[in-house]
C-alpha positions as CSV (number, residue, x, y, z in Angstrom):
1,M,-49.0,42.2,-48.1
2,T,-45.6,43.1,-49.7
3,E,-43.6,43.4,-46.5
4,P,-42.9,40.4,-44.3
5,A,-45.3,40.2,-41.3
6,L,-44.2,40.8,-37.8
7,G,-45.9,39.8,-34.6
8,I,-45.2,41.5,-31.4
9,D,-46.3,40.0,-28.1
10,I,-45.6,43.1,-25.5
11,A,-45.0,42.8,-22.0
12,K,-43.7,45.2,-19.4
13,L,-39.9,44.0,-19.3
14,K,-39.7,42.1,-22.6
15,F,-41.4,41.6,-25.8
16,N,-41.5,38.5,-28.1
17,V,-41.5,38.7,-32.0
18,C,-42.1,36.3,-34.9
19,L,-41.2,37.1,-38.3
20,I,-43.0,35.4,-41.0
21,K,-40.3,35.6,-44.0
22,H,-41.5,35.6,-47.8
23,D,-40.5,31.8,-48.1
24,G,-43.1,31.0,-45.1
25,K,-40.2,30.5,-42.5
26,L,-40.9,31.6,-38.9
27,K,-38.1,33.3,-37.0
28,H,-38.6,34.1,-33.2
29,K,-36.7,36.3,-30.9
30,V,-37.1,37.7,-27.3
31,L,-35.8,41.3,-26.6
32,P,-35.8,43.6,-23.7
33,N,-38.5,46.3,-23.7
34,N,-36.3,49.4,-23.8
35,E,-34.3,51.2,-26.2
36,A,-31.4,48.8,-26.2
37,G,-33.9,46.1,-27.1
38,F,-35.2,48.4,-30.0
39,E,-31.8,48.7,-31.5
40,Q,-31.1,44.9,-31.1
41,L,-34.5,44.3,-33.0
42,T,-33.0,46.7,-35.9
43,E,-29.8,44.6,-36.0
44,W,-31.9,41.4,-36.1
45,F,-33.9,42.7,-39.1
46,S,-30.5,43.0,-41.0
47,R,-29.5,39.4,-40.1
48,Q,-32.9,38.2,-41.4
49,G,-32.6,40.0,-44.6
50,A,-36.0,42.0,-43.8
51,G,-35.5,45.6,-44.8
52,R,-39.0,46.7,-44.1
53,V,-41.7,44.8,-42.2
54,H,-45.3,45.3,-41.3
55,A,-45.4,44.9,-37.5
56,C,-48.7,44.2,-35.8
57,L,-49.1,44.6,-32.0
58,E,-52.0,44.7,-29.6
59,A,-53.2,48.0,-28.1
60,T,-52.4,47.0,-24.5
61,G,-51.8,50.2,-22.6
62,T,-48.4,52.1,-22.5
63,Y,-46.1,49.0,-22.6
64,G,-46.0,49.2,-26.6
65,E,-46.3,52.8,-27.3
66,A,-42.5,53.2,-27.3
67,L,-41.9,50.3,-29.5
68,A,-44.5,51.3,-32.1
69,L,-43.1,54.9,-32.3
70,F,-39.6,53.5,-32.7
71,L,-40.7,51.3,-35.6
72,H,-42.7,53.9,-37.3
73,Q,-39.9,56.3,-37.2
74,A,-37.8,53.8,-38.5
75,G,-39.9,53.5,-41.6
76,H,-41.6,50.3,-41.0
77,A,-45.6,49.8,-41.5
78,V,-47.1,49.4,-37.9
79,S,-50.5,48.5,-37.0
80,V,-52.0,48.7,-33.6
81,V,-54.9,46.2,-33.3
82,N,-57.8,45.8,-30.8
83,P,-57.0,42.9,-28.6
84,A,-60.6,41.7,-29.2
85,A,-59.9,41.2,-32.8
86,I,-56.8,39.0,-32.1
87,K,-58.8,37.1,-29.5
88,A,-61.5,36.3,-32.1
89,F,-58.8,35.3,-34.6
90,A,-57.2,33.1,-32.1
91,Q,-60.6,31.3,-31.4
92,S,-61.0,30.4,-35.1
93,R,-57.8,28.5,-35.3
94,P,-57.3,25.0,-33.6
95,S,-54.1,25.8,-31.5
96,R,-54.8,25.2,-27.8
97,T,-51.6,26.4,-26.5
98,K,-51.0,29.9,-25.0
99,T,-47.5,31.2,-24.6
100,D,-45.8,34.4,-25.5
101,R,-43.9,32.7,-28.4
102,V,-47.4,31.4,-29.8
103,D,-49.0,34.6,-29.1
104,A,-46.4,36.5,-31.2
105,E,-46.9,33.9,-34.1
106,L,-50.7,34.3,-33.7
107,I,-50.4,38.0,-34.1
108,A,-48.0,37.7,-37.0
109,R,-50.6,35.3,-38.8
110,F,-53.4,37.8,-38.0
111,G,-51.5,40.7,-39.7
112,Q,-50.7,38.6,-42.6
113,A,-54.2,37.5,-43.2
114,Q,-56.1,40.5,-42.3
115,E,-53.8,43.3,-43.4
116,P,-55.1,45.7,-40.6
117,P,-54.9,49.5,-41.5
118,R,-51.6,51.4,-40.7
119,W,-51.2,53.2,-37.5
120,T,-50.2,56.9,-37.4
121,P,-48.6,58.2,-34.1
122,P,-50.4,61.4,-32.9
123,A,-48.5,64.6,-33.2
124,V,-46.1,65.3,-30.2
125,E,-48.3,68.2,-28.8
126,V,-51.4,65.8,-28.6
127,R,-49.3,63.0,-27.0
128,E,-48.2,65.5,-24.4
129,L,-51.7,66.7,-23.9
130,Q,-52.8,63.0,-23.5
131,A,-50.2,62.4,-20.9
132,L,-51.1,65.5,-18.9
133,V,-54.9,64.7,-19.0
134,R,-54.6,61.2,-17.9
135,R,-52.2,62.2,-15.2
136,L,-54.9,64.8,-14.2
137,E,-57.3,62.0,-14.0
138,S,-55.1,59.8,-11.8
139,L,-54.5,62.4,-9.4
140,I,-58.5,63.0,-9.1
141,E,-58.9,59.4,-8.4
142,M,-56.3,59.3,-5.8
143,R,-57.9,62.5,-4.2
144,V,-61.2,60.6,-4.2
145,M,-59.7,57.6,-2.6
146,E,-58.1,59.7,0.4
147,E,-61.4,61.7,0.9
148,N,-63.2,58.4,1.3
149,R,-60.6,57.1,3.8
150,L,-60.9,60.4,5.5
151,S,-64.8,60.3,5.7
152,S,-65.0,56.7,7.1
153,G,-64.0,57.6,10.6
154,I,-60.3,57.7,11.4
155,T,-59.8,57.4,15.1
156,V,-56.0,57.8,15.1
157,D,-54.9,61.4,15.0
158,S,-51.6,60.9,13.5
159,V,-53.3,58.8,10.5
160,R,-56.0,61.5,10.2
161,Q,-53.3,64.2,9.9
162,S,-51.2,61.9,7.3
163,V,-54.5,61.7,5.2
164,E,-55.0,65.4,5.4
165,E,-51.6,66.3,4.5
166,L,-51.7,64.0,1.5
167,L,-55.0,65.6,0.5
168,N,-53.5,69.0,0.4
169,H,-50.7,67.7,-1.6
170,L,-52.9,66.2,-4.2
171,N,-55.1,69.3,-4.3
172,E,-51.9,71.3,-5.1
173,Q,-50.8,68.7,-7.7
174,I,-54.3,68.9,-9.3
175,K,-54.1,72.6,-9.7
176,H,-50.5,72.5,-10.9
177,C,-51.7,69.9,-13.7
178,E,-54.8,72.0,-14.6
179,E,-52.6,74.9,-15.1
180,L,-49.9,72.9,-17.0
181,I,-52.7,71.7,-19.5
182,R,-54.0,75.1,-19.8
183,Q,-50.4,76.5,-20.7
184,H,-50.0,73.5,-23.1
185,I,-53.1,74.4,-25.0
186,D,-52.5,78.0,-25.1
187,N,-48.9,77.3,-26.5
188,H,-50.1,75.3,-29.4
189,P,-52.3,77.6,-31.7
190,G,-54.0,74.4,-33.4
191,L,-55.0,73.0,-30.0
192,K,-56.2,76.3,-28.8
193,R,-58.3,76.8,-31.9
194,Q,-59.9,73.3,-31.5
195,S,-60.4,73.9,-27.7
196,E,-62.5,77.1,-28.6
197,L,-64.5,75.2,-31.1
198,L,-65.5,72.6,-28.6
199,D,-66.0,75.2,-26.0
200,S,-68.7,76.6,-28.1
201,I,-71.0,73.3,-27.6
202,P,-73.4,73.4,-24.8
203,G,-72.4,71.6,-21.6
204,T,-68.6,71.4,-22.7
205,A,-65.8,73.6,-20.8
206,E,-62.1,73.8,-20.7
207,S,-61.5,70.5,-18.8
208,T,-63.9,68.7,-21.2
209,A,-62.4,70.1,-24.3
210,A,-59.0,69.0,-23.1
211,A,-60.3,65.4,-22.6
212,L,-61.7,65.2,-26.1
213,L,-58.6,66.5,-27.8
214,A,-56.6,64.1,-25.7
215,E,-58.6,61.0,-26.4
216,I,-59.8,61.8,-30.0
217,T,-56.3,62.2,-31.2
218,G,-56.7,62.3,-34.9
219,I,-60.1,63.6,-36.1
220,K,-59.1,63.2,-40.0
221,Q,-58.7,59.5,-39.5
222,Y,-62.5,59.2,-38.9
223,K,-64.8,59.1,-42.0
224,S,-68.1,60.0,-40.0
225,A,-69.2,61.1,-36.6
226,R,-70.7,57.6,-36.3
227,Q,-67.0,56.1,-36.0
228,V,-66.2,58.6,-33.4
229,A,-69.3,57.4,-31.4
230,A,-68.2,53.6,-32.1
231,Y,-64.7,54.4,-30.8
232,A,-66.2,55.9,-27.5
233,G,-68.5,52.9,-27.1
234,L,-71.7,55.1,-27.5
235,V,-73.5,52.9,-30.1
236,P,-76.3,50.4,-29.4
237,R,-75.7,46.9,-29.1
238,E,-78.6,44.6,-30.1
239,R,-79.3,41.0,-29.3
240,Q,-81.8,39.3,-31.5
241,S,-81.8,35.7,-33.1
242,G,-84.7,33.8,-34.6
243,T,-88.0,34.4,-32.9
244,S,-87.2,33.4,-29.4
245,V,-84.2,35.8,-28.5
246,R,-85.0,39.5,-28.6
247,G,-82.9,41.0,-26.0
248,R,-83.0,44.7,-25.2
249,A,-80.7,47.1,-27.0
250,R,-78.1,48.4,-24.6
251,L,-75.0,50.6,-24.8
252,S,-72.0,48.6,-26.3
253,K,-69.4,50.1,-24.1
254,I,-66.8,48.5,-26.4
255,G,-64.5,51.6,-26.8
256,N,-62.6,54.3,-24.8
257,A,-63.8,54.3,-21.5
258,R,-62.1,57.6,-20.6
259,L,-63.9,59.2,-23.5
260,R,-67.2,58.2,-21.8
261,R,-66.3,59.3,-18.4
262,A,-65.5,62.7,-19.8
263,L,-68.7,63.0,-21.6
264,Y,-71.1,61.9,-18.6
265,F,-71.3,65.2,-16.7
266,P,-71.3,67.4,-19.7
267,A,-74.2,65.5,-20.9
268,I,-76.1,66.3,-17.6
269,T,-75.1,69.9,-17.7
270,A,-76.4,70.3,-21.3
271,L,-79.7,68.9,-20.3
272,R,-80.1,71.1,-17.4
273,C,-78.8,74.3,-18.8
274,S,-79.1,74.2,-22.9
275,P,-82.6,74.9,-24.5
276,F,-81.2,73.2,-27.6
277,F,-80.5,69.9,-25.9
278,Q,-83.8,69.9,-23.6
279,A,-85.8,70.4,-26.8
280,W,-83.9,67.6,-28.5
281,A,-84.1,65.3,-25.2
282,K,-88.0,66.1,-24.9
283,G,-88.7,64.1,-28.1
284,L,-86.7,61.2,-26.6
285,Q,-88.7,61.2,-23.4
286,E,-91.9,61.3,-25.4
287,R,-91.1,58.1,-27.0
288,G,-90.7,56.4,-23.8
289,K,-86.8,56.4,-23.3
290,S,-85.6,56.1,-19.8
291,K,-83.6,58.8,-18.2
292,M,-80.2,57.0,-18.5
293,S,-81.0,56.4,-22.2
294,V,-81.5,60.1,-22.6
295,I,-78.2,61.0,-21.0
296,C,-76.3,58.4,-23.3
297,A,-78.0,59.8,-26.3
298,V,-76.8,63.2,-25.1
299,M,-73.4,61.9,-24.8
300,R,-73.5,60.6,-28.3
301,K,-74.9,63.8,-29.5
302,L,-71.9,65.7,-28.0
303,V,-69.6,63.5,-29.9
304,H,-71.4,64.2,-33.2
305,L,-71.1,68.0,-32.4
306,A,-67.5,67.6,-31.4
307,Y,-66.8,66.0,-34.7
308,G,-68.7,68.4,-36.6
309,V,-67.0,71.5,-35.4
310,L,-63.6,70.0,-35.5
311,K,-64.1,68.7,-39.1
312,T,-65.5,71.8,-40.5
313,G,-63.7,74.4,-38.3
314,K,-66.9,76.2,-37.2
315,P,-68.3,76.7,-34.0
316,F,-71.6,75.3,-32.8
317,D,-74.7,77.3,-34.0
318,P,-78.0,75.8,-32.8
319,E,-79.7,77.9,-35.7
320,W,-78.1,75.6,-38.3
321,E,-80.2,72.7,-37.2
322,K,-83.4,74.7,-37.7
323,I,-82.2,75.8,-41.1
324,A,-81.4,72.3,-42.1
325,C,-85.1,71.4,-41.2
326,L,-86.8,74.3,-42.8
327,P,-89.8,73.3,-45.4
328,T,-89.2,73.6,-48.9
329,Q,-91.6,76.5,-49.2
330,Y,-89.1,78.8,-47.4
331,L,-86.2,78.0,-49.6
332,T,-87.0,80.8,-52.3
333,G,-85.4,83.5,-53.8
334,R,-81.7,83.9,-53.3
335,T,-81.5,80.4,-51.5
336,F,-83.0,78.6,-54.5
337,N,-80.9,80.6,-56.9
338,Y,-77.8,79.2,-55.1
339,I,-79.0,75.7,-55.3
340,T,-79.9,75.8,-58.8
341,V,-76.5,77.1,-59.9
342,K,-74.7,74.3,-57.6
343,L,-77.0,71.5,-59.2
344,T,-76.4,72.7,-62.8
345,M,-72.8,73.0,-62.3
346,K,-72.4,69.6,-60.7
347,A,-74.6,67.9,-63.3
348,A,-72.6,69.6,-66.2
349,L,-69.2,68.5,-64.9
350,F,-70.3,65.3,-64.0
351,A,-71.4,64.6,-67.8
352,L,-68.3,66.2,-69.4
353,R,-66.0,63.7,-67.5
354,L,-67.3,61.0,-69.6
355,N,-66.9,62.5,-73.1
356,E,-67.7,59.3,-75.0
357,L,-71.3,59.5,-73.7
358,L,-71.7,62.4,-76.1
359,D,-71.4,60.1,-79.1
360,R,-74.2,57.9,-77.7
361,P,-78.0,58.3,-78.4
362,L,-79.6,61.2,-76.6
363,S,-81.6,59.2,-74.2
364,I,-78.5,57.7,-72.7
365,L,-77.1,61.2,-72.0
366,F,-80.4,62.3,-70.6
367,N,-80.4,59.4,-68.0
368,F,-76.7,60.1,-67.1
369,V,-77.4,63.8,-66.4
370,S,-80.7,62.7,-64.5
371,A,-78.5,60.4,-62.4
372,S,-76.0,63.2,-61.8
373,L,-78.7,65.4,-60.7
374,S,-79.9,62.8,-58.1
375,F,-76.2,62.8,-56.8
376,A,-76.1,66.6,-56.7
377,T,-79.6,66.4,-54.6
378,H,-77.8,64.1,-52.2
379,D,-75.0,66.5,-51.8
380,L,-77.5,69.3,-51.1
381,I,-78.9,67.4,-48.2
382,L,-75.4,67.0,-46.8
383,W,-74.9,70.9,-47.3
384,F,-77.9,71.5,-45.1
385,R,-76.7,69.0,-42.5
386,E,-73.0,70.4,-42.1
387,G,-74.6,74.1,-42.0
388,C,-73.0,75.1,-45.4
389,L,-76.2,77.2,-46.0
390,R,-76.0,79.9,-43.6
391,P,-78.9,81.2,-41.4
392,E,-78.4,84.8,-42.8
393,W,-79.2,83.4,-46.5
394,T,-82.7,82.6,-45.2
395,R,-83.2,85.6,-43.2
396,A,-82.4,87.8,-46.2
397,E,-85.6,86.6,-47.6
398,G,-87.6,87.7,-44.6
399,V,-88.2,84.0,-43.3
400,S,-88.6,83.9,-39.7
401,L,-87.2,80.7,-38.0
402,S,-90.3,80.7,-35.7
403,D,-92.6,80.3,-38.5
404,R,-92.0,76.6,-39.0
């Protein structure tokens, strides 16, 4: 790490910072958690001779968002880390004291030792959408609380009237917030296009699409759909050790709980109404999976499909999955000509990139081209999975998808 490490222990009213300078000395400071405190932090950097720092702080709700954004806009490197990682790092050290000052130093040590990835703030329109969606979620929770209070049997008329008035107000606010979300998405072409792509997936609608766009803030930062599923906590967690401990695999639930809540009812709707998901879930049921396991599997499937449509920019098409699973005897004529050209071009380009091999014995070059063909075949499988071979290419050869 070239920049000095800065650990930040954030709180509601203040934040503690610990700066590890290049000579190993520690500098501590306590500042108010507001814009004035942010400016004081910049002046403190100048007095310490630290031009650009690598700040590290825990992802603890909204208290640190403004400070992280301020540091990022000021040109500093910022890492927003899972608190569980900091806790595990603290348990590996012999320190037994826990104060805000010690925690700031611990976070700085973690950033210096682990060099966590840099944090990039979401776009302004995404942050606004996230705030609106989370506000709508809070309003719905408050409405449920008041409805439960009303159904519990209130005997005092004045209290019942107060609850009913509050429910009417909450219903109006929910409708207003839903309209604001709809207008916000319509006013931004990028969000509108992504919402339309998500809406093409069975079980999802406008509200689910808005929640997915608000919580999966940057699809490009994920390298695979598995990473998005892990972020949502929709991956299995195994428990096994030796021959005596063989726990049952369960859902990890280590991730974004809002994302899981947003996917639960769409998964149930997809199972009830979508032939695609019904056929896919039938195989899970035949293997003895419980009803809840199937629902969780559908939730993860929705995450994978959402990643696919957002990454490729193409709407969901259930026929693509059938094409990807076609037997090889159906891949003839025009489709195989396309494949042959792609494989040959990839092998030739791969060989020409290392010209020095042309002066080696022919056997070495032959082995190299064979290896390049194997890589090209691997890419071919990915093309099928991503739907790059379109259904019309197979239908042009007179192949029926029902002939499988």
